C-alpha positions in Angstrom: 0.0 0.2 0.1 2.0 3.0 -1.3 1.3 6.5 0.1 2.6 9.9 -1.3 2.9 12.9 1.1 3.1 16.3 -0.1 4.1 18.8 2.5 6.7 21.3 2.6 7.0 21.5 6.3 9.7 18.8 6.6 9.7 18.2 10.4 5.8 17.3 9.8 6.2 15.4 6.6 9.0 13.2 8.3 6.9 12.7 11.4 4.0 11.7 9.2 5.9 9.4 7.2 7.7 7.9 10.2 4.1 6.8 11.6 3.0 5.5 8.8 5.5 3.4 7.8 5.6 2.1 11.1 2.0 1.3 10.5 2.7 -0.8 7.4 2.4 1.6 4.4 5.1 2.4 2.3 5.4 5.9 2.3 7.4 8.6 -0.4 7.7 12.2 0.9 8.4 15.7 -1.4 8.2 19.2 -0.3 7.1 21.1 -3.6 4.1 21.1 -5.3 5.8 20.5 -9.0 7.5 17.5 -7.6 4.3 16.3 -6.4 2.4 16.3 -9.6 5.4 14.7 -11.3 5.3 11.6 -8.4 1.6 11.5 -8.6 1.2 11.7 -12.4 3.5 8.6 -12.4 1.0 6.7 -10.6 1.3 3.5 -8.4 0.0 5.6 -5.3 -3.1 4.0 -3.2 -3.5 7.6 -1.6 -1.9 11.3 -1.7 -1.8 13.3 1.4 -1.5 16.9 -0.1 -0.7 20.0 1.5 -2.4 23.1 0.2 0.6 25.7 0.4 3.3 24.3 -1.1 6.2 26.1 -3.3 6.2 25.8 -7.4 2.7 24.8 -7.5 -0.4 25.1 -4.8 -2.2 21.7 -3.9 -5.4 23.3 -5.5 -3.3 23.3 -9.0 -2.0 19.9 -8.3 -5.4 18.2 -7.6 -6.9 20.4 -10.2 -4.7 19.0 -12.8 -4.7 15.4 -11.6 -8.8 15.2 -11.8 -8.4 16.5 -15.2 -6.2 13.9 -16.5 -8.7 11.5 -15.1 -6.3 10.6 -12.2 -8.7 8.9 -9.5 -6.5 8.4 -7.0 -7.8 9.5 -3.2 -6.3 12.9 -2.4 -6.7 13.9 1.6 -5.7 17.6 1.7 -4.2 19.6 4.3 -4.0 23.2 5.1 -3.1 25.7 7.8 -5.9 28.0 6.6 -9.5 27.7 7.9 -12.8 28.6 7.0 -15.5 26.8 5.1 -14.8 28.6 1.8 -11.3 26.8 1.9 -12.6 23.6 2.2 -15.5 24.0 -0.5 -12.3 25.5 -2.7 -10.5 21.9 -1.9 -13.2 19.8 -2.7 -14.2 21.3 -5.6 -10.8 20.6 -7.2 -11.5 17.1 -6.5 -10.0 15.9 -3.1 -11.9 13.5 -1.5 -11.2 14.9 2.3 -9.9 17.9 3.9 -8.1 18.2 7.3 -7.2 21.6 8.8 -3.8 22.0 10.9 -3.0 21.4 13.5 -4.8 17.8 13.5 -4.2 14.5 15.5 -2.3 12.2 14.2 -4.9 9.5 15.3 -7.7 11.5 13.2 -5.2 11.6 10.2 -4.7 7.9 10.4 -8.5 7.2 10.6 -9.2 9.6 7.7 -6.8 7.8 5.8 -7.8 4.3 6.2 -11.8 5.4 5.8 -10.7 6.9 2.5 -8.7 3.6 1.3 -11.8 1.5 2.4 -14.1 3.8 0.8 -12.1 3.1 -2.5 -11.6 -0.5 -2.1 -8.0 -0.4 -1.4 -6.9 -3.4 1.1 -5.2 -2.8 4.4 -1.3 -3.3 4.2 -0.5 -6.6 5.6 2.5 -6.1 8.3 4.4 -9.2 7.1 6.4 -9.0 3.9 7.5 -12.6 2.5 10.4 -13.2 -0.1 11.8 -16.6 -0.6 13.0 -17.8 2.9 12.7 -14.1 4.1 9.7 -12.8 6.0 10.1 -8.9 7.0 7.6 -8.1 10.0 7.3 -4.3 9.5 5.2 -4.1 12.6 7.4 -5.8 15.1 10.5 -4.5 13.0 12.1 -8.1 12.8 13.5 -10.2 10.1 13.9 -13.9 9.7 15.9 -16.0 7.3 14.4 -20.0 6.8 13.2 -19.3 10.6 16.1 -17.6 12.1 16.3 -14.0 13.3 18.4 -11.6 11.7 19.6 -8.4 13.5 19.5 -5.5 11.4 19.9 -1.8 12.4 17.4 0.6 11.7 18.8 1.8 8.6 19.3 -1.5 7.2 16.3 -2.6 8.1 14.5 0.7 6.5 16.4 -0.6 3.1 15.4 -4.0 3.2 11.6 -3.4 3.9 11.6 -0.8 0.7 13.2 -3.4 -1.3 10.6 -5.9 -0.1 7.8 -3.9 -0.8 8.6 -4.2 -4.4 10.1 -7.4 -4.7 11.7 -8.2 -8.2 11.6 -4.9 -9.3 14.9 -2.8 -9.4 15.2 0.4 -7.5 17.7 3.0 -8.4 20.1 4.6 -5.7 18.3 7.8 -5.8 15.1 6.1 -5.1 16.4 4.3 -2.2 18.0 7.5 -0.8 14.6 9.8 -1.5 12.6 6.9 0.5 15.3 6.3 3.5 17.5 9.1 4.0 14.6 11.6 2.3 14.9 14.0 -0.7 17.0 16.9 1.1 19.9 14.2 1.3 23.0 15.6 -0.5 25.7 13.4 0.8 27.5 10.4 -1.1 24.8 8.5 -2.7 27.6 5.7 -2.4 26.1 5.4 1.0 23.2 2.9 -0.5 26.1 0.6 -1.7 27.5 0.0 1.9 23.9 -0.7 3.4 23.4 -3.1 0.4 26.7 -5.1 1.2 26.1 -5.3 4.9 22.3 -6.8 4.2 23.8 -9.2 1.8 26.5 -10.2 4.2 23.4 -10.6 6.8 20.9 -12.3 4.6 23.0 -13.9 1.9 24.2 -12.3 -1.4 21.9 -14.3 -3.9 18.9 -12.3 -2.0 20.0 -9.0 -3.4 20.6 -8.7 -7.5 22.7 -6.0 -8.9 20.9 -4.3 -12.1 23.6 -2.7 -14.3 22.8 0.9 -14.7 19.6 0.9 -12.7 20.2 -0.4 -9.3 19.0 -3.1 -6.7 16.4 -5.8 -6.5 15.2 -8.3 -3.6 14.4 -11.7 -5.3 14.0 -15.3 -3.9 17.1 -16.9 -4.7 
């Protein structure tokens, strides 16, 4: 179950992403309206959490553009503005629900679950399985052929991201944006360090290198 958060308040965005990831969702975060539109238009998301006040393009424009292109992905809009006219504009552009800041995380989570049910999306399973690997996203534990493998928090995050799209080659930039967030400007080769660590602990055959693309998790 993939969610996209488009929110320019970085601390809020990362806090929401951390909470929703712990709930078993696969979460991507961007901080700009144009970036959000590009990610959303590429497809593959089950729901979008969309702030109204964004640089590049505001949330109303993003929502209107997606709906104009025939994209019916559920959209939950967030705003610091208050008032029935702001809410009306958000819903008029095609948003499915509307939440005014500040809001409770519990309420946000409930709204997301309600929208997913309304649109026939199923809740994510907390356990991912690839061959002899089981990745319990709720307990944050990994087993290989029944034996627990101890991972660091970052190693687990990289493995979980790969396990949510088994067989799909994910590039370094994708992994960096998802695990380190899009503001990371360090050495992208840090991904190789974590891939090497996972191969040592899980077995090299589980993670393939796709030349010119990235890495994918496979059943040996």
